[in-house]
N, C-alpha and C positions, 0 to 999 in steps of 0.2 A: 498372625506372622509376626514375625521378626525380621527387623534390618540387615541387612549380612556385614554392613559397616558399622552393625553394634560392638564398640570396646577393640574393634580392631582388627578381628578374630574370623578368623574364618575355619568352618565348623567342613568334617572328612562326609565331603557327597557323596547319597544312595548312589550305586551306580546301576547305566538304567539294564535289566533284565529278559533275557528271553523269554518272549512272551509261548507255552509250550501247553500240549492239555496237560490236567493231574493224574502224578504219573500212578502205577499201583501202588506208593507205599507213602502215599494220601489218602489212600480211600477208605472208606471201614464200612463195610458190607453185612457184617452181626455174626455169629455164631457157627452157619455154614460157609463162610466165605464167599467170593466173588461170585458168580452167576457163570455156568461153564466154566472149562480145562484153565480158561488163564480172566488172567482179571483185564477187563472194561471198562471203561470209565463211561460212562453215564450218557446218555444220546441229547444233543441240542436239549435244552431244556423249555418246554412250554408253561411261562405262568400257568399257573390255574384261576381261575375267577372266581373260588368259594376257598374261604381259611376255616379254619377247625374252631369249633367254637365248645364252648362252657353249655353242660345239661346248668339249666337258669329254672330248681325244681328247689321245693320248700324242707328244714326239718321242724322237725316237733314248734309251736310258735315259741316263741323267745322271745321276751322285748327287754332292751336295754337299758337299766338304770344305775348308778350308785351303788349297790347292791346285789345287781345281776348284770357286770362288766363281763359277764359270758357269755349272754343272750346278746342278740340282734333284732334289728328292724326286720320285719318277713319272714320270718319262722328260721332265719339262719344263726348258728350259733360260731363262738369260738371251737368246738367239736365237730365244724366243717369243713369236709376233705374240697379247700382251695383248688386246687388241680381239677378240681371233675364239674366243681358246681359254685355258682354264683351268685348271688339277688337278680331279679331283673326291675330295678327303678325306675325307665322307662326314664331317666334323668340327664338331661345335655348340660352338666359345665360349662360358663367360657368362661377365660381370662384371656386380657390383652399384656400383652409385654413389649418393650420398644429397649431395647441398646444403645446404648448411647456412648460417646468420651467423652471424659468430666473428669472431675479428680478428688480425689478421696481422703481424707486423714483419717481412718479410724483409730488409734491412739496416740492423737494428737501431738507426734515425732514432726510429723513434716509432710505438705500438700501431695500426692503424686499421682501421675494417668491414673485414669483405672477404665473399668470397659463395665457398664452397670446396667442392671435392668431394674426400670422408673424408674431409676435416678439412686437409687439406695444400695448400700450392703448390710449385710444378705441383699439379694433381690425379695419381693413378698413372698409370704409364705404362701402356697397354691393349699387349697384344699378340697377332696367331696368324698363324697359318699361309696362306699365298695360296693359296683354295681353298676354304678353310675357310667355316662360316655363322656372323656373331658376333652372338650375342645380350647385349646391354646393361640391367640394371631402371634409368631412376635414379628416385630416390624423392626430389620435389621438396618440406625439407623449413625453407625460406624463410621467416619470420614474413608479408609483404609483397607478397613478387615471386611473378608466375609464374617459369616460369623454361623451357629446351627445350636442346637438347647438336644440333650439327650436326657430322659427319662430315667435316672439309673434304676436299678433296680426291675422295674417295668414290662414283666412278660411280654406285653408285644401279640400274645396270643395271638396269632392270623393277620399281625398290623406292622410287620417286619418294617415296611414304609415308611413308620412312621419313629424310628430308635434314635435317630439324631445322631447317627455316625457320615465321620462330612468324611465320604471316600469308600464308606463300606455302603450305607446305606438311602444315600443323601451327596447330591451337590450343596456344597456352603450355597445361604443366601448373601447373596453377593448385596452388597451398599445401597439403600434406597427400598430395596424391594420388604418384602413379604410373604411368612407363609403360616398356613396353618396346622398345628400336630391335633389328627382327633382317634381317640384311645378309647376300648373299654378298657377300667377298671379290676380286673378279674382276684387283686390282692389289696393285702389290706395295712396298715401297719404305718410306717416312716417312711421317706427316704428323701433326695433330694434329685434337681437338677440344674444342669454346665452343662458347656458351653461345653465339646469333643475337638475342636479345633489347634491345634495344636497347646498349646499350654494354654490359650486364653481363658480359662477360666480362673484362672492365678488373676488374675487382675480385677475379676471381679464378677465374675457373668456366672453368678449360680443360683437355686434360692432352694427354698425348703418343699417337702411335698407331703402334703400328707394324708392320706384316704381311712375315714372313718370309720374303725371299724370295734368287735370285740378284742374282748382281754381277758389271760388267766389270770388275772386277779381284782379287786376291786382298786376303784379308787372316790373320788368326788370332784375334782378340777382338772384339765387339763390342759398343761401351760402352756402347751404346743410347742416349735419345735427348739433345737440348742444346738447352735453350733459350735465349733474348736476348730478354730483352723491356724498353722505356719502363715504369719507375714512377712511379708519384705522389702524392705523401704526400694528397691530394683522392683522394675515391674519383670511380670514373668518374664518375658523377651530374656531380657539383658538375664536373668540367674542361667538360664533355660539354654546362655549361650556360655557362660563359666561355666557353670556343671559337666556341659560337651570336653570342656578341655579342661578341664579336668577329668574328667573320666579316659580320656589316651593318655593318662600319668595309672591308671586305677583310684585314681582324687575320690572324695563325694562330693557333693554339695558346699556351700559358705552354707552356717546353718543360720535358720530363718532371725528374724532381725524381735519378731515379740508370738505370744499365742493372742489370737483374740477369739475373744468368749461371748458370742450372740454378738458377732461385728465391732465390738470394742473390749481396750483393754486400757489402762494407762504405760505409760515409756519405762526407761530407767531412768528418766526423769522427774520422776512425777507426772506431766505431764496426760491430758488425757481424761476417761473417763470411766468405770468401773460398770458395768452393766447391774442391773440391780434390778428383783424378783422378790415381790411383794406376797407373803404367805403369813396360815388364819393359823393359832394352837389349832392341835386336831384335828385339824385337816386329813386328807389323804390326796396325795397331788403324783399325777402322771407329767415325767421330762421326757421330750423324745429326743436322747441324743444323736450329733451326727456330725463323722470327722470329716470334711471340709479343706482338707489340706490336701499343698503340695506335696512336701515331700515326709511331713512326720507323723510316724503312729503317736498316740496322746491319749493319755490312764489321767481319771478326771474322778471326783471325790469330792462328797458336801461334809465339812466338820460336821458331826453329833448326829451324823444322818446318815443311815443304813441303807443302801438301793436294793428293792428286790428290781432284779428285772425278769421281764415278762416274755423281751423279743429278742430275737435278734435279723440285722436286716428286713427284711418283710414277713417274718417264722414267727408263730406262735410259740413261746415253750415254755416249759416249766417251771410254776416259776424255782428264782433260790435266792438269795440276799448275799453282798457281800459289801465292804467298804470300798472297792477301786472297782473301775471298771477301762479296759483298756479300748478303745478304739485306733483300730486302722484303719487305712485312708479308704474310707467309697463304707466303709462300717459305719451300721446305725447298731440304736441300744433302746427301746425305750422301757424304762426305770420309774417305781413308784418310789417314793420315800414320805411318812407320817414326820409332820410336825407337830412331832414329843416333846421339843429340847427345849429351856427358858425360852422367855421372850427376847431375844436379843437381835445379833446378824453373828453374822456363817460365812465364813471367805469357799465362795465354790472353788478346787482348786481342776485348772490342767496344765497335767506336764508334761512332753514328749519328753519319750521312753528312751531313754540312751543304750537300750540293751537292745532294741533295734533297732539303732544305730540313726539315729533321731538324735535331731539339736537344736537350740531355739537360743537367744543372750536371752533372754526371757521368758519367766510364766506368764502364763493363763491363770488370770484369778474375776469374782466377780464376786456380790453381797447375798445373798438371800433374805431377809428383814421381815424379822415377825410384826407381825399390826404391834404398834403400842414399845417398838424398841425405840431405846436413847438412836440420833443419828452419830453418826462419825462409821469408819470404820471397826470391821471386826480386829476381835483379837485374842478368838477360837486358834486350837491345836486339829494336826489330823487325826482321828478316830484311831489309825494305827501304823504303823511304815510301809514306804508305798513301793509294793512288789517292785523286784528286778527281775524280766523276765520277757521276753518277747512269744509269748503262748498266747493263740486265743482264748476269750474267755468259758471258760469251764463250768458246773456241763453245760450245754447249751441239748436240749434232751425235745425234742418236738412234741407243740403239745399230741398234737394225730399224728401217732409211733405209723414209724416206714419199715419194711423188712424190703432192703435192696437184695438182690438176686445174687448168689455169687460165683454160680458154677461157673459164666460162661468164662468170668475173668480166673478162677483155679486151675482151670483145665489150660487155657491159653497163659500165663504168667509163666508159667515151668520152659517154655521155648522163647520167651523172651532177651539179648541179649543181657552179659550181667552189666556192659559195661556199656551206661545211656550216654549216648554224642548229642551236642549243642544240635538245636533242627529240631525241629518236629517230623514224626514219621506215625503211620500204624502196623500195627501185624494182622491188615485186611479182611477184620472180625468183626471183635470189642472194644479195644486197645491202643490209648491215642499215646505217644511217648513224646514230653514235650523237653527236652535238654534248655534249656531257654537263656538267651544270648540278649546282644543289647542293639547289634543291630536286626535281627528278623524281619522287619514289616516295615513297607513303605505305600503308600496309598497313591491312591492319582483322584485327588479335586475333580475334574472334571470328563473321568470315567469311570464314574463307582463300581464296584461287586455289581451292585446294584443290576445293572447297566449291563454289563455283559448277561445275567441270568436273561433281562426283553430284549436284547439282542438275539439271543440262542450262540453264545462266543462260548466257547469253550477255553479258549488259547491263551488262558490265566499268565499274565508277568511271574513269574517266581518271586519277586518281592514282594507281592503277595501273602505274600505265606499262608497258603490254604490248604488246607483238607476237603475232602470228600464225606458229607453219609448223608450216602440216598436209601437210606431205610431206614422208615417210620416205625416207631415204636419197637424199639429195640435199645435195649440200656447199651449206653456207653459207661467205658470206663479210664478213666487217664492220668494218669503218672506223671510228675510238672515235674523239677527238680533241679535244682539251680547249679550248674556244667562251670559255669563261665564264671574265674571274678573280677571284681572285689564281694565276697562273702557276705550280704545282705539280707534279712529277709525280706522279702514285696508280697505285698500287699493284693494277690489273685482277682481277681474282677470275671464275672461273665454275662455278654448278653445275653438276652431274648430266655435265660434259667437260671434258678437258683441250681443249687449241686447238693448233694448229699459227701460230708468228711468224711471215707472209710479209714483217714490217716494221715497223720504228720511224722516225722523226722527228724534233726539233725545229722541224721548223717545221709549214704546214698541208701538208694532202690536196691535190696538185693532180693532177685525173682523166684530166690532158694530160702529166705529166710521170712525174708520182709510182708509175705502177704497172711503171714500167720496172727499177723499184728495186727489188721483191721477189724473195724467194726460192725455189720451188714446188718445190724441188731438196731434201729430209729438211729441211728448216726445224725450227729447237727450235721445243718442245713439252713443254708444260707446265699448269698450271690457275692460277697467278700471274704478270702480265706487269707490269710495269713501262711505263705509259702518260710520254714522257716532257713537260718544264712547257711549256707551248703547241702542239706539236707531235699528232702520230697514232701512231696501235696499228692493224695493218693482221694480223685472226686470220681466220681457217680454221675451221673442222669440218662432219663433219658429220650432218644431222639420222636418227640410230642412236639415240635411245636417250627413249621418249616420256614427260612431265611436261611441268610446270612449274617453270620455273628461273629462279633468279635471278643476275646480273651484279653486281656489285657495286664498287664500289671499296672494297679491303678496312681504308684509314682512319678506325677506327672509328667516326671525329666525325664522318668527313663519308660516311659510310654510313647513323649515324646523323639528319646535317640530309638527307638522302634523293638520295644521289648512287649509282641504280643506279638499271637493269633488268629487266624479267621478259620470256619468252618462254615460249607454251605450243607443247608442241613433237609435233606427234602425235596433235593433241588428240581423233581418233576410238583411239583404242591405248591411254590413257595406263592404268593397273593400275589394277582399284577399290584403295577405301582400307583400310587397316588394319582389324585387327577393332575397335581401338577407339578408333577415330581421335572418331565420337560421342560416345562418352560421353566425351573427352578436352574437347572442344567444347561438350560438355554445362559439365559441370566448370569450366571456367573460366568460359563466362555467369554462373554461379551465382553465381563467385562477383564477376567480373567484375562486374554488376549488383549488386551488396550493396556496395555506401563502399565502395570496396577502400581504400588507405590512399595508394597512387600511381595517379594516370593517366598513358594513354600522348598524351605532347607531343611525340613524337618520329617519326621513318617509320616507327616500331616495330623494326628489324633496325638 
């Protein structure tokens, strides 16, 4: 939370809104539309005690090794349909995380207040295997802030109460309190965890998360997670206040002061230190790239070495080779490179992509050093000029091919209005239209959306910006379009699912002509995609995971302003809450109603 007195600024307050049942144009029933002659909101929900489960069965026996990374233990492989099958390891992996107020100085410029996990930045990398159960106990030792942990990109199949979104799936964790997140790892690959309370993760509450599993290309050594992030010398909450003030005049945020690579860099005055990675000539290395920025989309490369990209977010892909990789905020890429160059030191480059509206005062650098190389900074040059665009990586062809059904969308899209207005609405069947703006969602930390489900309360405040998807196992299609100035790209992230990207454009969606440009044949699949400036993004996913799920821009300043929406999926089948849900909310209410140091003054997300 940020102090309202900071910088003497006054935010535009979110207006309280009247509670009402979900309106008809906020419900998505499926191809046949609503039951009966009229649209009727779903009756008061009763959470079910059961949750959807994956079939835990084996493919042909296959053992993972440097020469067979496509294989995995227990007979599973990279060809396994992870939507429907996962290993049954029977193992629970435990971690303890403590979040504290402290100071940090990652680039040597000056120490500032930081909120760190286990007193390190980034926080400790969590590792487990595909099919394990992960159990993480989080203790909030912050003096004046609530907190929580979101497990970015984790599907949370049947475990919506573990998604870690304050004001939607949980109440914040009060100072001095602890809670345990427990969920099954049904996907594999690289992701991260972070606070989802206002802009808090920008002050340090984040870390990498590796779910070991198969890959679509071979490698010898796994180098682990490798984060790139913008870094501000002011706290995240001060920067949010400045950004909010700028947005009132259609301005952007201040530039980041630096880019950190794996948590460090040198500053513009030469202080600090570069991160160094040791490699051996002749070996193949897996590098797990993650963009954990608040505001910057970042493009990376390694001098002298091409990247073979083998996954996007948590989706294995058909490998392709490139010199540069653009990471939108929240995106991850697993890349493989071969140490086949002259023994030397080589620059790893991380550049804010100005075509995305991203700016930092200093660029990110680190050093990859061959065994036997002399000490000293590299003198190497980049392989090729840095591309100047804000397009997601391509080609992102999922290794497990899926054809997205198109009949429902094509039959319904023709009747959509030509001009998509700000706000979110449905056509009552399979299509959602979201004209994004900056003041759409405002959650209540003391009364999360999950509590409405538990209490059988369908009087949702309009400030929750909520729609309902009551029908299970239908395909939903989302037309997301930027409809409010200033026009800049937005990394759109979905909770509880990943999605198929049917198409994007830097122009407005036209129901008459745009559908013909969409791709349904094994389209790219991921959980964060870039919405082009002033254009549209069309995505699709099935309703196969009951819960209360958030979709939002992952620019921290934007979601803080309210650039997000949420949906209730198969509400009558949403699992019962975790055993500690009520106590966590009671503890938070006691703390928050007892004269806390800071009060919520943004969307809360």
